[in-house]
N, C-alpha and C positions, 0 to 999 in steps of 0.2 A: 608511568609516573603518577604519584598520588594527586588527586584533584584538590585544588585550593577550595576550602569551604565557601568562600565568597563567590567563586566561579560556579560552584555547584548550586548555590542558591539562585544565582542568575539564570542558570539553565532552566530551572523549574519556574522561576518568576516571570520569564519573558512570555508574553502572549504569542502563541504560535498556532499554525495549522498542521494537520497531518494529512497528506495527500496520497500516500502509498502504504496502505495497510489492508490486508485481506482478512475479512472477518472470520473466515474459516481457519485462518492461520493464527487466531488468538485463542484457540481452544486449548486451554491449559490441561496438562495431564490429569490433574485432580478432577476437573469438570468432565473430561472425557470418560473417566471411570464411573463417575456419578451418573452421567447420562446413559452410559452403557447398561448400568444396573436398572435405571428407571425404565428404559425402553427394551430391556431383555435382548441386548445386542451382544454377541460374542466377538470380542476383539482378539487380535493375535497376541496381545500382551495381557498378563494377569495382574500386574502391579506396577508401581511407579519405577521400580528398578529396571524392569524389562522395557518400559517405555523410554526411560533415560538411555538405555543402551541402543534403542532403535533410532534415537535422535542424533546419531553420529553419521553425518552425510558426507558422501564423496563428491556429489555434484547435484545439479538441479533435479535430475530425474530420481535419484535416490531419495531426495526429500519428498518429491511429489508422490512416490509410492506410499510413503507413510501418511502423508497429508490426506490422501483420498480414503485410506483405511480409517483414519480417525474421524473423518466427516460422516461416516456411516452411523454414528450415534445420534446425529441430528435428525429427528423425525417429526417432532410435534412443534406447534406454534410456541409453546413455552420454552422449548429448547433454544430456539432462535432468539427469543426475548432474553433468556438468561445469558446467552453468549454475547449478544450485543451490549447488554447492560454491564457485564463484567469488563468488557473492553472500554466502554465510555467512562466508567469510573476511573480506570487506570489512566486513561488519556487526560482526564480532567486533573488528576493529581499531578501530572507532569506539565501542566500549564497549557494544554491544548484547548483552544477556544472554539475551533471548528475542525471537523474531520470530513474528508471525502473518502468513503469506505468502499473498497471492492467487495463484490460478492459474486460467486460462481453458480448461477442457477442450474447449469447442466449437471453439476455435481449432485444436485438434489433431485431435479426432475427425472434424471436417469434412474433414480432409486424409487420413483413413484411419489416423491414429495413435491407438491405443486406450489406455484407462485402464491396462491392464496394462503398457504401455510407460513412460508418463511417471510413473506413481505409483511404480513400482519405482526409477526413476532418482532421483526426488526423495527417496525414503525412504533410499536408500543414502547420499546426501550429508548428509541431516539426522542420521542416526545417527552418521556420522563427525564432524560438527560438535559434537555433544553430547559425544562421547568425547574428541576432541582439543582442542576450543576452549572447552568448557564452555558452549556456547550451545545452548539448547533452542529448539525451533520446532514450530509447527503450521501446517496449511494451511487456507485458506479457499477453498472452491469457489465461483467466481463464474460466474453465468450472464450472458450478454451481451444487453443490451436492444435491440440493433439486429436481433436475430433474434426470431421469434414466440414468445409465451409457451409454446406447445405444445412448441417445441424445448427450452425450459428444463426443462419437466417430463420430457421424454424423457432429458435429460442427467442429472437427479437419479436417474431410474430406472436408467440405465446405470451410475451411480456406485455403486449398492448392491453391497456386497462389496469396495469399494475405499476405505472411509471411515475406516480405522484412524488415519490421520494428520490427518483433517479435523475441525476444531473448529466450523466455522460455514459457512453459505451467505452469499454476497454477490452483488452485482449491479453491473456496470460497463459500459463502452463508452459509446456516444453517448447523452448525457443529454437534450439538447435535443429536445423533441417525443416523448420516451419516458417517460411517468410510471410510477411504480412499481406502481400498483394491478393492472395486468393480469397480473403475475407472482405473484399470491398463491398459485396452486395449486402452483407449484414450491416456494415457501417453506413451505407446509403440509406438503408431502411431505418436505422436508428436516427440518422440525421433528419429524415422526413418526420420523425416523431418529436423533433426539437431537441434531441440530445447532442451534447458536445462530444468530442472524441479524444481519447488518449490511447496509448498502447505501450505494452512492454516491448522494448527493443534495445539492442546493444548491451545486453547482459551476457548471455552466452552467444547470441548471434552477432554477426559482423556489423560494421557501421552501415553497410548497404541496407540493413533492415530498418535502421533509423530513417534513412532517406525514403525507403518504400512506405513507411508509416506516414511520413509527412506528405509525400507526393500522391500516393494512391488512396490512403485512408483518410487523409485530411485532418490529422491529429494536430492539436494545439499544445500538447504537453507529452513529453516522453518519459516513460517510467523506466528507471535504471539509466540506460544510456551511457554508462561509463566507458564503453569501448569506442565511443566517438573519437577519443584521443588517438586512435589508430589512423584516422583520416583527417588531416588538417582542413580539408574542404568542408567536411561535415561540421567540425568545430566552428569554422568561420560562419557557416550557415546558421547554426544554433545561436551563435552570438549575435549575428546581424539581425536575425528574425526574432530574437529574444524568446526562444522556445525553452521553457523550463524543463529541467531534469529532476525527477523525484528519486533521489539517491538513498540507498539503504546500506549503511556501512557494515553493521554486524552481519547482515545477510550475505554481503559480498565476501566476507571472510569465511563464514560457515560453509558456504557453497563453493569455496575455492575459486571465486572470480579473482580474488587476490589471496595470497597465502597468509599475510599478517596485516594487522591494522596499520602498522608502520609503512606498508606498501600501498595503502589505499590512495587513489588518485584525487580525492576530494580537494586537496589544496591546489593541485594543478588545474582542476576544473574551475575553481574560483579564480585563479590567476589568469585563466583564459577569458575571463569576463562573462562566464556563463551563469545563468540563473539556476543555481542548484539549491536544493533544500534537503533536510534530514528527515528520514522516515524509518519505520520499524519493519515493514514488509510482513513477515509472519512471526511476530514476537514470541509466541509460545514455543516455537521451534528453534528460533535463532538466538535466544538468550537475552532478550531485552526489549523493552518498550522505547518510546521515542527519547526520553531523557537519557536512557542507557546508551543510545546511539550517539547523542551529543557527548556524553562522558567518554565514550570510546575514542572520539576524535580528539578530545583533550588529552587523554592518556597516550594514544598511539601517535598522533601527529602534532602534539603540543599546541593545539588550538587555544587561543586566548580570548579575552573578553570581546574584542572587536570582531573576530571571526564568528563567535557564537551569536552576537547581535545581528551580524549580516545574514547568517543562515536563518534566524527567526524572521527577519525582515523579508527574505526571499520566499519563505513559506507562505506569507500573506500575499505577496505579489503574484505568486504562481497559482493561487487558489481560484476557484470559480465564484467567489463571493462578489457581491455587487460593490461598486466603487465606494459607496458611503461606508459600508462595513470595513472594507479594506483600509480606508483612510482613518477610521476610528482605531483600529488595531495598530496601524503604523504609528499613530500619535502616541499610543500607550508605550510602544517600543521605544520611541524617541525620548519619552519622559524618563523611562528607566535608564536609557543609555546616557542621558545627561545628568543623572543623579550621582 
């Protein structure tokens, strides 16, 4: 359905946070080709048409195969600065006031690109965004579950001394067949460094992966989590403990978690009393940034003004911001809601 112009303006105007976005997944095809030329990297695709054809995914793994090939163009500090700055500009234009951004160090260190390279590039763009755009941001260091748990521990060890901008540890990559429990040592080590904990669970994996992330890894926020609806006990726990879910509607459709936006469980998750918020996941690959995901819920599920406001409110509540900043953003949302 077409989006009412007033509702579209509201989507952009509402202060919001983004809590589930992979910075490597914001690598737009044009930037990929530019960086490949800059760094003399040969890609499997020679032009935008070939890249567009590659961006048709059948499941999470088919996406990850392309994702890791694209990341090969990121080699220099300036590349990571350019990547982060491009995302933060887009986020600010969509009304994002604060972002907690995933990055995958193993994707880079396994190619010989060290923490001192990508962390400096990220930080430079993040500082610039706060100064010029009024958008604050933190990083979430993700370990990848398709590599052994020992590699995750080594990654956290290597990250020591580079954690100034990091607020939490997370876990991503191939979920199917990779339960969270084996990564407990990496999470304990990160906790000893003062990091909070989140994890991807319940996207491709079953509800038991959500339980494992909560009980064994000690996470306080679940990324995706849509399959919680398969287990009423898990739903009740998420509701009772007020564990937020960072849901990514367009991603869920492109990766066939659901086949159509009309089938997306976001309304049911909200009706269950869960703290759910809207995020873009890997927007360069999945067809839209955060405002596009809000619009998809309006078009596909006929979300209206009150639901959009509730989702923006949830995004602030679910963030790791301090209570004063949360209160200020929630006040702004209420002012808009009452106008």
